[in-house]
C-alpha positions in Angstrom: -11.2 26.8 -8.7 -14.9 25.6 -8.6 -15.2 22.0 -10.9 -11.5 21.5 -10.9 -10.0 18.5 -9.4 -6.3 17.5 -9.4 -5.1 13.7 -10.1 -2.3 11.8 -9.3 -0.8 8.3 -10.4 1.5 6.0 -9.0 0.9 2.9 -11.1 -0.9 1.4 -8.5 -3.6 4.2 -7.6 -4.8 6.9 -8.3 -5.7 9.8 -5.8 -8.3 12.5 -6.9 -8.2 15.5 -5.0 -10.4 18.8 -5.0 -14.3 19.4 -3.6 -16.1 16.4 -2.6 -19.1 17.4 -4.9 -16.5 17.8 -8.0 -14.8 14.5 -6.9 -18.0 12.6 -6.5 -19.5 13.3 -10.1 -15.8 12.7 -11.6 -15.9 8.9 -9.9 -19.4 8.4 -10.6 -19.1 9.5 -14.2 -16.1 7.1 -14.7 -17.8 4.5 -12.5 -14.7 4.2 -10.3 -14.9 2.6 -6.9 -13.1 4.8 -4.4 -11.8 5.0 -0.5 -10.8 8.0 1.5 -7.2 9.3 0.8 -6.6 10.5 4.2 -5.8 14.1 2.5 -5.4 15.7 6.8 -2.6 13.8 7.5 -0.6 16.1 4.6 -0.6 18.6 7.5 2.7 17.2 8.7 4.7 17.2 5.5 3.9 21.3 5.1 7.1 23.5 5.1 7.3 26.6 7.4 6.3 30.0 7.2 3.9 31.4 4.7 4.2 28.4 2.4 3.3 25.8 5.4 0.0 28.5 6.1 -0.9 28.2 1.9 -0.1 24.4 2.1 -2.6 24.1 4.8 -5.0 26.0 3.5 -5.3 23.8 0.4 -5.4 21.1 2.2 -8.5 22.3 4.4 -10.1 23.0 1.5 -9.9 19.8 -0.3 -11.1 16.3 -0.2 -9.4 13.3 -1.5 -10.3 9.7 -2.9 -8.2 7.1 -3.7 -9.1 4.6 -6.3 -7.3 0.9 -7.2 -5.8 0.9 -10.6 -7.4 -2.2 -12.3 -7.1 -2.7 -16.0 -10.7 -1.0 -16.3 -9.9 1.9 -14.0 -6.6 2.5 -15.8 -8.4 2.8 -19.0 -10.9 4.9 -17.7 -8.2 7.6 -16.9 -5.9 7.1 -19.9 -7.6 9.5 -22.0 -7.2 12.5 -19.5 -3.1 12.3 -20.4 -1.4 12.9 -17.6 1.9 14.1 -17.3 4.6 11.3 -16.0 7.8 12.4 -13.9 10.5 10.0 -14.4 12.1 11.7 -11.1 9.1 10.5 -9.2 7.5 8.2 -11.0 3.9 10.1 -10.4 1.5 11.0 -13.5 -0.1 14.2 -12.7 -2.6 16.5 -14.1 -6.0 19.0 -13.6 -9.1 17.9 -14.9 -11.7 20.4 -15.0 -15.5 20.9 -15.0 -17.8 23.2 -16.8 -21.3 24.1 -15.3 -20.7 21.5 -12.8 -20.0 18.7 -15.3 -16.4 17.5 -15.4 -15.2 17.4 -18.8 -12.9 15.1 -20.2 -9.9 17.4 -20.9 -6.4 18.2 -18.7 -4.6 21.1 -18.4 -2.0 21.3 -16.0 -1.8 22.7 -12.7 0.0 26.7 -12.2 -1.9 28.0 -9.7 0.8 28.3 -6.5 -1.7 27.0 -4.0 -1.7 23.5 -6.0 -0.6 20.7 -4.3 0.7 19.4 -7.7 2.9 22.4 -7.8 4.3 21.9 -4.2 6.8 19.1 -4.0 6.5 18.0 -0.5 3.0 17.5 -0.3 2.8 15.7 -3.7 5.5 13.3 -1.9 3.1 13.2 0.8 0.4 12.1 -1.0 2.5 9.6 -2.9 3.4 8.3 0.1 -0.4 7.9 1.4 -1.3 6.5 -1.9 1.5 3.7 -1.6 0.3 2.8 2.1 -3.4 2.4 1.0 -2.1 0.0 -1.8 -0.1 -1.6 0.8 -3.2 -2.2 3.1 -5.6 -3.0 0.1 -2.9 -5.9 -0.4 -2.9 -7.0 3.1 -6.7 -7.2 2.8 -6.6 -9.3 -0.2 -3.9 -11.7 1.7 -6.6 -12.2 4.4 -9.0 -13.0 2.2 -7.0 -15.7 0.4 -6.0 -16.8 4.1 -10.0 -17.3 4.8 -10.1 -19.9 1.9 -7.4 -22.4 3.5 -8.9 -24.6 5.7 -6.3 -23.8 8.6 -6.4 -20.1 9.6 -2.7 -18.9 9.3 -2.3 -18.5 12.9 -3.3 -22.2 13.8 -0.8 -23.4 11.0 1.8 -21.1 12.7 1.2 -22.5 16.5 1.2 -26.3 15.5 4.8 -25.5 14.3 7.2 -26.2 17.0 10.0 -24.5 15.2 12.0 -21.8 16.7 11.8 -19.9 13.3 8.2 -19.8 13.2 7.9 -19.0 17.1 9.7 -16.1 16.2 7.5 -15.4 13.5 4.2 -15.6 16.1 5.9 -13.0 18.3 6.6 -10.0 15.6 3.4 -10.7 14.2 1.6 -10.3 17.4 4.0 -7.1 17.7 3.0 -5.3 14.3 -0.6 -5.9 14.7 -0.2 -3.8 18.3 1.6 -1.1 16.6 -0.8 -1.1 13.2 -3.5 -0.6 16.0 -1.7 2.1 17.6 -1.6 3.8 14.4 -4.9 4.0 13.0 -5.9 5.1 16.8 -3.1 8.1 16.9 -3.2 8.5 13.1 0.9 8.7 13.3 4.0 6.3 14.2 6.2 7.8 16.9 9.4 6.7 17.8 8.5 4.2 20.8 6.1 2.7 18.3 8.7 2.2 15.9 11.1 0.9 18.1 9.0 -2.0 18.7 9.1 -3.0 14.9 12.1 -2.3 13.2 13.8 -5.1 13.7 10.9 -7.1 12.3 11.8 -7.5 8.8 15.2 -10.0 9.6 12.4 -12.2 11.6 10.4 -11.9 8.6 13.0 -12.5 5.7 14.1 -15.7 8.0 10.9 -17.2 8.4 10.5 -16.5 4.4 13.3 -18.3 3.3 12.5 -21.3 5.5 9.4 -21.7 4.2 10.7 -21.5 0.8 13.1 -24.6 1.8 10.4 -26.8 3.1 8.5 -26.1 -0.4 11.7 -26.8 -2.4 12.4 -30.0 -0.3 8.7 -31.3 -0.8 9.5 -30.5 -4.8 12.9 -32.3 -4.7 10.7 -35.4 -3.0 8.2 -35.4 -5.7 11.1 -35.4 -8.3 12.7 -38.2 -7.2 9.3 -40.5 -7.4 9.7 -42.7 -10.8 6.7 -44.5 -10.2 3.2 -43.1 -11.4 1.7 -44.9 -8.0 4.6 -43.5 -5.8 4.1 -40.1 -7.1 0.4 -40.0 -6.7 1.1 -41.1 -3.0 3.8 -38.6 -2.3 1.8 -35.7 -4.0 -1.3 -36.5 -1.8 0.9 -36.5 1.6 2.3 -33.4 0.4 -1.0 -31.3 -0.2 -1.3 -30.5 3.0 2.2 -29.8 3.9 2.4 -27.0 0.7 -1.1 -25.6 1.8 0.3 -24.6 5.2 3.8 -23.4 3.7 1.8 -21.2 1.3 -0.3 -20.0 4.2 3.4 -19.5 6.3 4.6 -17.4 3.0 1.3 -15.4 2.4 1.8 -14.2 6.5 5.3 -13.3 5.4 4.5 -10.8 2.3 1.3 -9.5 4.8 3.6 -8.3 7.5 6.0 -7.1 4.9 3.7 -4.3 3.6 2.4 -3.9 7.5 6.0 -3.4 8.1 6.0 -0.8 5.0 2.9 1.0 6.0 4.6 1.6 9.4 7.9 2.6 7.8 6.2 5.3 5.4 4.3 6.7 8.7 7.7 6.9 10.4 9.2 8.9 7.7 6.6 11.3 7.4 6.6 12.0 10.7 10.5 12.2 11.8 11.5 12.9 8.2 9.1 14.4 5.9 11.6 15.4 3.2 13.0 12.3 2.6 9.5 10.5 1.9 9.5 10.2 -1.7 12.9 8.6 -1.7 12.0 6.5 0.9 8.8 5.4 -0.9 10.4 4.7 -4.3 13.0 2.5 -2.5 10.0 0.5 -0.4 8.5 0.0 -4.0 11.6 -1.5 -5.7 12.0 -3.3 -2.6 8.8 -5.0 -2.5 
């Protein structure tokens, strides 16, 4: 319908779906910054037969934007009273406008062509939203690492430990897979086979870095004199910064694996996407 937009919130972000002009008016009225949702990727989760044609038509007719939920943006959409599903953890609703202006009320979707009434399409949209949120976190970690004197790659390469050496190799493979995903728009079996064992190496490195930080903390706790404590703290400062960089890199690669994993499920087993998304959210 004209001047109607569909809203989906997963707690981390808000998907705004509808005609591009209506979306723009809504986002401007609420002063919400956004990025493209990539709605066209949902074509792969459409069912077969008449439902597939209907879902495909719905996707083609709509645009989508994603908004990161901060305290301010969450308050901006709270007034629309979205309905939460205990099963999926998603809150959904439809905002209708009047004479080209978005009005502040919600009417829940009943039209059979709506994305909100198609479980597979809704699960697909939620999966894409989770990916965008993870990529946002990865970008924030990159910004954090840029504030550290040494780049994380330099920190890792300066280490001679075999655990960190494996971490470097895994990072390169994941980055290659993310580039292929960006170019092709999907994660095929070959690409996924390259990275599916990466989580074990990342977890091993993460545990190793935490042990190193714990050892530094214990070393400082053993100092009883203020002078000795000050000297030890100064000596440990650089090492702590380096191990924090290693941990940040672990978190970044974990998010990248999750993005690739969701794409692989979306491509190979779309019916399992919603359960997989919920499992990853609990894990991360």
